[in-house]
C-alpha beads as a LAMMPS data file, in Angstrom:
LAMMPS data file: protein, C-alpha beads

209 atoms
208 bonds

1 atom types
1 bond types

-500.0 500.0 xlo xhi
-500.0 500.0 ylo yhi
-500.0 500.0 zlo zhi

Masses

1 110.0

Atoms # bond

1 1 1 -19.627 -23.486 0.505
2 1 1 -17.193 -23.907 -2.357
3 1 1 -15.574 -27.278 -2.867
4 1 1 -11.845 -26.530 -3.166
5 1 1 -11.371 -29.828 -5.002
6 1 1 -13.594 -28.925 -7.958
7 1 1 -13.256 -26.281 -10.695
8 1 1 -15.567 -23.334 -10.143
9 1 1 -16.554 -20.371 -12.287
10 1 1 -14.791 -21.699 -15.358
11 1 1 -11.382 -21.838 -13.683
12 1 1 -9.035 -24.619 -14.699
13 1 1 -7.307 -26.737 -12.132
14 1 1 -3.548 -26.660 -11.923
15 1 1 -1.587 -29.804 -12.664
16 1 1 -0.458 -31.664 -9.562
17 1 1 3.159 -31.369 -10.688
18 1 1 2.993 -27.566 -10.937
19 1 1 3.440 -26.446 -7.312
20 1 1 2.723 -22.910 -6.205
21 1 1 5.278 -20.726 -4.453
22 1 1 4.521 -18.934 -1.162
23 1 1 4.595 -15.692 -3.170
24 1 1 1.694 -16.902 -5.323
25 1 1 -0.417 -17.424 -2.220
26 1 1 0.585 -14.012 -0.888
27 1 1 -0.342 -12.322 -4.165
28 1 1 -3.706 -14.117 -4.235
29 1 1 -4.371 -13.185 -0.617
30 1 1 -3.418 -9.580 -1.299
31 1 1 -5.805 -9.434 -4.253
32 1 1 -8.706 -10.797 -2.205
33 1 1 -7.863 -8.414 0.627
34 1 1 -7.995 -5.453 -1.769
35 1 1 -11.173 -6.615 -3.504
36 1 1 -13.064 -7.600 -0.363
37 1 1 -11.652 -7.458 3.174
38 1 1 -9.748 -9.733 5.519
39 1 1 -12.868 -11.841 6.111
40 1 1 -12.690 -12.851 2.439
41 1 1 -9.179 -14.255 2.839
42 1 1 -10.089 -17.858 3.549
43 1 1 -8.323 -21.056 2.531
44 1 1 -11.197 -22.386 0.344
45 1 1 -11.451 -19.059 -1.493
46 1 1 -7.691 -18.970 -2.049
47 1 1 -7.651 -22.557 -3.331
48 1 1 -10.553 -21.872 -5.673
49 1 1 -8.865 -18.770 -7.040
50 1 1 -5.578 -20.588 -7.615
51 1 1 -7.096 -23.881 -8.763
52 1 1 -5.426 -26.102 -6.177
53 1 1 -6.371 -28.205 -3.168
54 1 1 -5.943 -27.317 0.479
55 1 1 -2.909 -29.580 0.641
56 1 1 -1.039 -27.097 -1.535
57 1 1 -1.745 -24.352 0.985
58 1 1 -0.534 -26.409 3.931
59 1 1 2.660 -27.241 2.083
60 1 1 3.777 -23.652 2.722
61 1 1 1.695 -22.417 5.677
62 1 1 0.805 -24.065 8.957
63 1 1 -2.449 -22.117 9.303
64 1 1 -4.334 -19.186 7.829
65 1 1 -2.798 -16.918 10.466
66 1 1 0.653 -17.580 9.008
67 1 1 -0.493 -16.296 5.633
68 1 1 -2.189 -13.279 7.179
69 1 1 1.062 -12.308 8.877
70 1 1 2.868 -12.639 5.561
71 1 1 0.246 -10.387 3.942
72 1 1 0.972 -7.662 6.473
73 1 1 4.721 -8.027 5.937
74 1 1 4.231 -7.916 2.163
75 1 1 2.115 -4.747 2.391
76 1 1 4.615 -3.064 4.710
77 1 1 7.496 -3.787 2.342
78 1 1 5.847 -2.947 -0.979
79 1 1 3.749 0.031 0.085
80 1 1 6.374 1.698 2.257
81 1 1 9.906 0.317 2.515
82 1 1 10.452 -0.369 -1.205
83 1 1 9.040 3.029 -2.195
84 1 1 11.158 4.888 0.364
85 1 1 14.213 2.951 -0.807
86 1 1 13.631 3.945 -4.434
87 1 1 13.077 7.609 -3.603
88 1 1 16.043 7.742 -1.240
89 1 1 18.286 6.367 -3.962
90 1 1 17.552 9.202 -6.389
91 1 1 19.048 12.667 -6.695
92 1 1 15.609 14.247 -6.279
93 1 1 15.257 17.176 -3.904
94 1 1 12.671 17.491 -1.163
95 1 1 10.028 19.273 -3.244
96 1 1 10.286 16.721 -6.049
97 1 1 10.058 13.818 -3.609
98 1 1 7.022 15.449 -2.019
99 1 1 5.369 15.767 -5.445
100 1 1 6.184 12.142 -6.236
101 1 1 4.499 11.039 -3.016
102 1 1 1.484 13.329 -3.268
103 1 1 0.715 12.296 -6.832
104 1 1 0.700 8.567 -6.034
105 1 1 -3.023 8.387 -5.156
106 1 1 -3.835 10.063 -8.474
107 1 1 -2.281 7.362 -10.628
108 1 1 -4.704 4.832 -12.067
109 1 1 -2.461 1.934 -11.070
110 1 1 -2.686 3.057 -7.442
111 1 1 -6.389 2.264 -7.112
112 1 1 -5.789 -1.294 -5.967
113 1 1 -3.119 -0.072 -3.558
114 1 1 -5.610 2.401 -2.079
115 1 1 -8.229 -0.353 -1.757
116 1 1 -5.685 -2.598 -0.051
117 1 1 -4.714 0.184 2.342
118 1 1 -8.355 0.761 3.261
119 1 1 -8.921 -2.954 3.877
120 1 1 -5.858 -3.255 6.077
121 1 1 -6.821 -0.212 8.136
122 1 1 -10.310 -1.641 8.564
123 1 1 -8.725 -4.945 9.598
124 1 1 -6.569 -3.064 12.119
125 1 1 -9.676 -1.836 13.928
126 1 1 -10.364 -5.383 15.073
127 1 1 -6.986 -7.135 15.140
128 1 1 -4.004 -6.258 17.328
129 1 1 -1.383 -7.591 14.925
130 1 1 -2.800 -5.636 11.988
131 1 1 -3.043 -2.541 14.187
132 1 1 0.611 -2.901 15.133
133 1 1 1.603 -3.176 11.468
134 1 1 -0.378 -0.033 10.607
135 1 1 1.222 1.914 13.460
136 1 1 4.677 0.849 12.308
137 1 1 3.975 1.828 8.701
138 1 1 2.554 5.198 9.721
139 1 1 5.617 5.901 11.874
140 1 1 8.019 5.035 9.036
141 1 1 6.114 7.153 6.524
142 1 1 5.890 10.111 8.887
143 1 1 9.635 9.879 9.560
144 1 1 10.371 9.954 5.839
145 1 1 8.229 13.061 5.357
146 1 1 9.898 14.622 8.367
147 1 1 13.368 14.115 6.879
148 1 1 12.431 16.293 3.895
149 1 1 11.488 19.173 6.157
150 1 1 14.482 18.723 8.449
151 1 1 16.719 18.920 5.381
152 1 1 15.182 22.314 4.607
153 1 1 16.112 23.700 8.002
154 1 1 12.926 23.275 10.023
155 1 1 13.452 22.303 13.648
156 1 1 12.193 18.901 14.785
157 1 1 8.866 20.117 16.175
158 1 1 7.995 22.127 13.070
159 1 1 9.280 19.418 10.725
160 1 1 7.138 16.788 12.430
161 1 1 4.041 18.991 12.277
162 1 1 4.551 19.718 8.572
163 1 1 5.325 16.058 7.895
164 1 1 2.077 15.061 9.578
165 1 1 0.182 17.606 7.502
166 1 1 1.819 16.324 4.299
167 1 1 0.871 12.752 5.197
168 1 1 -2.700 13.869 5.909
169 1 1 -2.864 15.551 2.494
170 1 1 -1.674 12.404 0.706
171 1 1 -3.959 10.045 2.618
172 1 1 -6.942 12.368 2.366
173 1 1 -6.465 12.762 -1.368
174 1 1 -6.429 8.975 -1.794
175 1 1 -9.943 8.927 -0.309
176 1 1 -11.398 12.038 -1.966
177 1 1 -9.800 12.055 -5.394
178 1 1 -11.953 9.248 -6.864
179 1 1 -15.095 11.333 -6.297
180 1 1 -13.626 14.831 -6.717
181 1 1 -11.198 14.185 -9.571
182 1 1 -12.207 17.297 -11.504
183 1 1 -12.222 19.688 -8.558
184 1 1 -8.477 20.386 -8.518
185 1 1 -6.237 19.351 -11.456
186 1 1 -3.084 17.440 -10.579
187 1 1 -0.591 20.210 -11.255
188 1 1 -2.518 22.840 -9.284
189 1 1 -2.973 20.390 -6.427
190 1 1 0.726 19.534 -6.340
191 1 1 2.033 23.099 -6.594
192 1 1 -0.433 24.343 -3.966
193 1 1 0.456 21.541 -1.559
194 1 1 4.203 22.115 -1.932
195 1 1 3.742 25.855 -1.412
196 1 1 1.453 25.514 1.610
197 1 1 3.696 22.901 3.195
198 1 1 6.703 25.197 2.863
199 1 1 9.018 23.245 0.557
200 1 1 10.418 25.523 -2.120
201 1 1 10.220 23.950 -5.569
202 1 1 13.395 22.856 -7.317
203 1 1 13.917 24.104 -10.876
204 1 1 12.790 21.946 -13.774
205 1 1 9.961 19.433 -14.111
206 1 1 8.984 17.287 -11.155
207 1 1 10.838 14.007 -11.160
208 1 1 9.073 10.705 -10.711
209 1 1 10.204 7.598 -8.864

Bonds

1 1 1 2
2 1 2 3
3 1 3 4
4 1 4 5
5 1 5 6
6 1 6 7
7 1 7 8
8 1 8 9
9 1 9 10
10 1 10 11
11 1 11 12
12 1 12 13
13 1 13 14
14 1 14 15
15 1 15 16
16 1 16 17
17 1 17 18
18 1 18 19
19 1 19 20
20 1 20 21
21 1 21 22
22 1 22 23
23 1 23 24
24 1 24 25
25 1 25 26
26 1 26 27
27 1 27 28
28 1 28 29
29 1 29 30
30 1 30 31
31 1 31 32
32 1 32 33
33 1 33 34
34 1 34 35
35 1 35 36
36 1 36 37
37 1 37 38
38 1 38 39
39 1 39 40
40 1 40 41
41 1 41 42
42 1 42 43
43 1 43 44
44 1 44 45
45 1 45 46
46 1 46 47
47 1 47 48
48 1 48 49
49 1 49 50
50 1 50 51
51 1 51 52
52 1 52 53
53 1 53 54
54 1 54 55
55 1 55 56
56 1 56 57
57 1 57 58
58 1 58 59
59 1 59 60
60 1 60 61
61 1 61 62
62 1 62 63
63 1 63 64
64 1 64 65
65 1 65 66
66 1 66 67
67 1 67 68
68 1 68 69
69 1 69 70
70 1 70 71
71 1 71 72
72 1 72 73
73 1 73 74
74 1 74 75
75 1 75 76
76 1 76 77
77 1 77 78
78 1 78 79
79 1 79 80
80 1 80 81
81 1 81 82
82 1 82 83
83 1 83 84
84 1 84 85
85 1 85 86
86 1 86 87
87 1 87 88
88 1 88 89
89 1 89 90
90 1 90 91
91 1 91 92
92 1 92 93
93 1 93 94
94 1 94 95
95 1 95 96
96 1 96 97
97 1 97 98
98 1 98 99
99 1 99 100
100 1 100 101
101 1 101 102
102 1 102 103
103 1 103 104
104 1 104 105
105 1 105 106
106 1 106 107
107 1 107 108
108 1 108 109
109 1 109 110
110 1 110 111
111 1 111 112
112 1 112 113
113 1 113 114
114 1 114 115
115 1 115 116
116 1 116 117
117 1 117 118
118 1 118 119
119 1 119 120
120 1 120 121
121 1 121 122
122 1 122 123
123 1 123 124
124 1 124 125
125 1 125 126
126 1 126 127
127 1 127 128
128 1 128 129
129 1 129 130
130 1 130 131
131 1 131 132
132 1 132 133
133 1 133 134
134 1 134 135
135 1 135 136
136 1 136 137
137 1 137 138
138 1 138 139
139 1 139 140
140 1 140 141
141 1 141 142
142 1 142 143
143 1 143 144
144 1 144 145
145 1 145 146
146 1 146 147
147 1 147 148
148 1 148 149
149 1 149 150
150 1 150 151
151 1 151 152
152 1 152 153
153 1 153 154
154 1 154 155
155 1 155 156
156 1 156 157
157 1 157 158
158 1 158 159
159 1 159 160
160 1 160 161
161 1 161 162
162 1 162 163
163 1 163 164
164 1 164 165
165 1 165 166
166 1 166 167
167 1 167 168
168 1 168 169
169 1 169 170
170 1 170 171
171 1 171 172
172 1 172 173
173 1 173 174
174 1 174 175
175 1 175 176
176 1 176 177
177 1 177 178
178 1 178 179
179 1 179 180
180 1 180 181
181 1 181 182
182 1 182 183
183 1 183 184
184 1 184 185
185 1 185 186
186 1 186 187
187 1 187 188
188 1 188 189
189 1 189 190
190 1 190 191
191 1 191 192
192 1 192 193
193 1 193 194
194 1 194 195
195 1 195 196
196 1 196 197
197 1 197 198
198 1 198 199
199 1 199 200
200 1 200 201
201 1 201 202
202 1 202 203
203 1 203 204
204 1 204 205
205 1 205 206
206 1 206 207
207 1 207 208
208 1 208 209
């Protein structure tokens, strides 16, 4: 077991007068969650990564469970609410928003986000609180997709079905694209998905969030 009070792996200890913020712990926990799984998010591992003692952790959190709840809240906000807020605040039409969402898994900077998503969904298989967070996120995302189709005149039943299909396409691509990157180029993938899903393309190049 690692000794949280000693440097390990060449890491330098932080000065005692340089306190960490709760956000620093959340970021460290998120990184471990993406790189490993929730079982890797332990107080000694967090302290070793950040170069502090356990006392620094307990300054902000009463127990590991408090941090884990904050990790779920952080994921929900950054991976869903913030993105929806940015897209909703643009003048982009439905087809352009759909492209912006579908292309997300194909961006190199999204690899960690995809790994984090996979870890959280695995966590949700065994933990009720994580499962509740995943259900809430899925409902919010589906509703946002549905709004695009409702705006194009589809009734609620059809809009929900197409929204679900669009969400399946995006989530499935996040899993398959790393191994099938050359099978379907980005532009062909995007145009085909928009056409099959029934959102007519707006004129001009696809906007990005």
